[in-house]
Residue, then its C-alpha position, 0 to 999 in steps of 0.5 A: m900503755i898496751s904492748i903488742s908484738i907480731e912475727f910475720k912468717n911470710v910476705q902474704q901475711l905481711y901484705g894482709s896487715y900492711m896499710p900503705f894508704v896511711n901517712h908513713g904506713g901502718l900495720f893491722f893487728i888481729s886482736q880482741e884487745r879493746v883500744e880507742l882511736g888515737q891510743m898509743i901502742e908499743v909495737s914489736v915487729m919481726l919481718p920475714d927473715d929478720l933476726e931482731p924485731t923492730e920496736f916503736e910506738g904508734s897510735v891506733i888509726w883503724i879499728n875493725p869491730l866484730g862483724a866488720q864488713g867483708g868478714r874482716p878480722v877483729g883488730f886495730g891498725v897502728s900508724l908507723n911514725e916518721n922515725q920508722i922510714k927504715l921499717r916502711s922501706e923494708i916492708e915495701k921492698l918485701l911487698g914489691a909489686k903486691l902493693s899495687g895488687a888488688d888482693v883483699t887485706s885485713t883493712m880494705 
């Protein structure tokens, strides 16, 4: 199983990676790693100001190939699972009003 970790240094970086349109939420990872839809990934996430990472397993639900529309970065999105409600709540609290904004993200 592939493992990936990310430390979000600020809210803008988190906004670009968060996928609120996914059931339970999701995170996009800029990566050259070759993955397939449905593949399970071990994830370690540090939100801004966190002291310890949150770790979970999620499945690949989005892939941006090389040359993706809008110049979006190569990488993949992983879904948060139903057990990650605390992580999703923390992310959405940090993002606040940005969630309804129109800024471009890594996926849409």
